[in-house]
C-alpha positions, 0 to 999 in steps of 0.5 A: 521565537517560535514553539519548537516543541513537539509531541509524539503520538502512537495512536490517533487518540493519543492527544487525550493522554498522558503525553510528553512535550519533547524541545528542539534537540530532543529524542522521540520514542515511539513504537512501530506497534501504533500508528506514529505521529507527531504534533507540532504547532501549525505553522511548522514543517516537518522533513526527514533527513536523507529519506524518499518518504517524509512526514504527511499532514493534510493540513487539519488543525487541533485546538490542544488546550491554549495551542493548535497543533498540527498532526504529522503521519510518520511513514512506516519504516522498511528495515526490520528493527529499531530505526533512529531518524533524523527529523527537521523542523523549521518556520518559514525561512526560520533556521531549522532546528532538529529531533531524533525520532525513535521507531522502535521493533518495526517488523520490517519488508519482506526479501528472500533473505528472511526466509526462516526469520521467526517474523517472515510469516507475519511480513507476509501476511501483512504484504498480502492484505496490502495487496488485497487492499489495492486489489480492491481499491484499483475493482471499484477504480475500474470504469469503462472508456464510456463512463470515463467520458461521460464524467468528463474532466475530473482532475485527478479522480474517478467517480464510482458508486458505493453500491459497486464497492460493496459488490467488489468487496461482498461479491460471492467467492470461494473462502477456499481459494485465496484472494485475486491478485495481480500474479494470480492473473498473470499465471492463469493468463501468461503461463504459456506464452512466458514458457514458450517465449523464454525457451525461444527468446529473440536472437539478435544479429550483432556486428563485434570486433574480435580475433578471426583466423585470416582465411574466416575473415570477412569483413573489418572496418576503420577500427580493425585497420587502425589496429592491423596498421599499429601490428609488427611485420610488413605483410598480412601474414607477417602482422598475423603472427604466429596464430594467424589471426586478425582483428576483424568484424564478425557476425553472431547471433545475441539474446541481450537485447533490449527486449530481453533485458525486459523478459529476463527482469520481468522473469526475477520479479515473477518468481519473486512475487509468486514466491511471497504469494504462496508463503502467504497462503500456505493455508490455502495450498489445496486451492487451484489458484495456489497451484497455478501461481507456484506452477507460474513461479516455478517456470519463471524459476527454471527459465532463468536458469535456462543458459540464454539468460546467463548472457543477457545483461540485468536493466540498467536504469529504467526500461524504455520500449522499443519497436519489439516491444511494442509491435511484437505481438509476443514481446508486447504482452510482456511488455504490458504485464511488466509495466502493471507489475511495476506499476503495483509494486510502486503501490505495494511501496507506497502502501507499506509505508501509509499502510494507516492511511489505506487502512483507513480507506478499506475501513471507510469502505467497510462500513458502508458495505456492511450496511448495504450487507445487512438486511435490516438496514436499508439505504436512503442516499448513497452520494457518488464515490469518488477515488484517486487515479493516484494513492496520495501517501496511500489514501485513495478514497476522496470523500466529499463529506458525506459517504451516505444515509441509511435508517433501520427500524429505530434509528437514522445513520449519516455516515461522515468523513470528518476530515472532508471538507463537505463534514459538518464544521462542528463535527470537524472541529469537535473531533478533531482531536480524537481523529477518527476516521469516520463519525457515523450520525445516529438520530432515533426515529424517537423524538425522546431518544438522544442523538448520538455520534459513533466514532469509528478509528482504523488501527493498524501497526507494524511492530514486532509486538503484535497488537491486542485488540483489548489493550488497544480498545482500552486506551481508546476507550480512556482517551473518549472518556476523558475527553468526554468529561473536558467537554462536559466541563468546559463547554457543557457539552451533553451530545453522546459519544461512543467509538469503536476501534477496528483493528487488520487482522494479522492473519487470514486464517485466524477468526473475527474478534470482539471485545468490549461493550456499548460504548467501546467496542473492538473489532479485529477483521482479517481480510480474507476468510470466513472471518471476514464475513463474520466481522462485516456482520458485526461491523453494522451491528455495531454501527447501527445499535451498538449491541453486538458488543 
């Protein structure tokens, strides 16, 4: 009989804390404010019942005492409040067993119905932060057609480079302006076009059947004649009845065409996205981008109130391009923008479900970018940066193992993704139980200086209860200390390891926060505003010397 007990984890280092093994039929209770995960025996697979997203694992194994475990990341709930989920466990074709998972206190996705909600501002900020991360990934992955041809077949990957990534992240910009977003581009490039097309949508002649006065009838088809035969009377005047009307073909102008349905849906989505963007950037209401999006959103909303759009039906199912959408220059622009908008919304949905993995990729970019940004640090080797063409459960980066080699005046830094195939095998086995996103191996230039590893965790929560940096840092520090003591006791392991927790800031208007000491530091970085650059400077110092804490 296979071991059906599971372990609920709320942070990546959870297996180095006091945890409870839950038997089949039991209940796992995890706070949404952490990074919920479930550890199972290595041969167990997990799935949710009646859910679109399911638990996901990279496949790495973790040695936890006598048991070999596999950690499953859990998707973030889109519903606000508590969420109870039926989780099914199975080994190959054996009988399924179940546990109940309760995720407590999720903030949930944003919608218009949540305006005025106590958590709506936090939700909008988080949606905005996820949008910024997606925008950065797409900017880094945006290569020319010539470069793509030169790369050849990459099997769903794109090759970029770390300097390009650093330029995309650290490029000079006005911090008094909100970050660029797709809705901003549409507002700046499509506003006049959308306004003109919305006021003069394409009309098409349609053939409809309706009762018409006898003297106005010009055409009848077989259906009209069938109706005519069934009417009482012998002559046309008798069959037309007291009102002298017969069923006939009428040619009418109509705006209810496939291309206008796409236009209507595009306006609805644009108005909602504009409203969310404005809500997340109220602190920058005097900026140009804010004003552009505000005017664009108002135009979209005003067009939807016009009587023509009341006669246009909603799209049924998935929109398909017709001749007008692909050939008419006016509608082709809308169709291309609509496709980009749908792709971005799909990416945003996946990013919400897997925001911890997306934030982990962003932290990997921030670490290298901060070291490239630091004049006291010199890059010695920068391998190619590979990105997936489409995200995989929130993961965009496809690391080969080593993300770069850097040098300071006193040490050499080697940045590794410990989960990648190309990372040192001893590193993967050694730190798997702690679950860091990155490991920086620091070798002092002085021969007597000991070698050390810097473990970097990317932490983000999605709960109504806000994560406190000092509490999270304290828990990570306690887990790291416990792990070090056990390694020394059982393996006589003397390699020094210290840690850094990088927490996603809830608001772009907040400053950088730094707590802890050299052995265990915590850093909270907003992705926008002046605090972003201060956070990068602090991150570089923590990674290279640890003297910023």
